[in-house]
N, C-alpha and C positions, 0 to 999 in steps of 0.2 A: 452498475459495474463490469458483466457482462460489454460493454464497448469498449473498457480500455485499449483492451489489445487490438482498436482501428485506431487510435487517435495515435496522433505526433505533433511532436512541440511544444509550443504555447497552450495549445488545443489539453492536451494530458496533464500538462504541469496546470492548470486552472481546476481541471477534474478533482485528483490527489486536493490537489486544498480544497477544494467546496466539500470533502468527503473528511476533513479532519476535525471540520464544524463539529457532525455528527457523529462518527465512528461510531460511540462506544453502544448510541443507540439501540445497535442493531447486534442481532442475531449471527450465529458463526459465523461472525463478520472475517478472523483470518482466513479461515475456507474457503469463503469467498473470492476476496484478494490472492490469494494461493491460486482460487482457479482460475483468476482475470491474468495473471502475471506478474501479481508484484514480488515476484524472487527475481523475475527475468530484468525488470525496473530497476533493483539494488546494481546490474552490475553495469547498467545503461552507460553511458559513457559523455552524456549531458550530466553537467553536477549542477542543474538545477532541478534539475527534474528526480533525479538521483536523493539531494536534502528533502527534496518533498515527500518522497516516498520512506525517505527513516525520520521524519516528523510524527506522520500515519501511523509508521509501526511502534514509535514513542508513546506517542498517546495512548495504543492498546498494549502496551506492558500490560496493566496491571491483571488484563482478561485469560493473558498465555496461559498457555501450562510450559511445564520442564520440554515435553519432547518441542512444540511449534518451538516453539528458543534455540534449542538445537537445530532443526530448518534452519533460520534464517542464520544463525553464526555458523 
């Protein structure tokens, strides 16, 4: 997840799509994604990258606390 900030375009989108499959397997996933800049991706101008990031966060919803949900909103 630490290489996420260095990726651009299709590589970033494919990286996020690959993470969707096993995202619930990791511990403290939201904190690592937040450190990697997932909140910045949500305001990115490219619609496809934003939609993949939203799908990733949607899959994480059951594991998020109320405070984390407020950070996203």
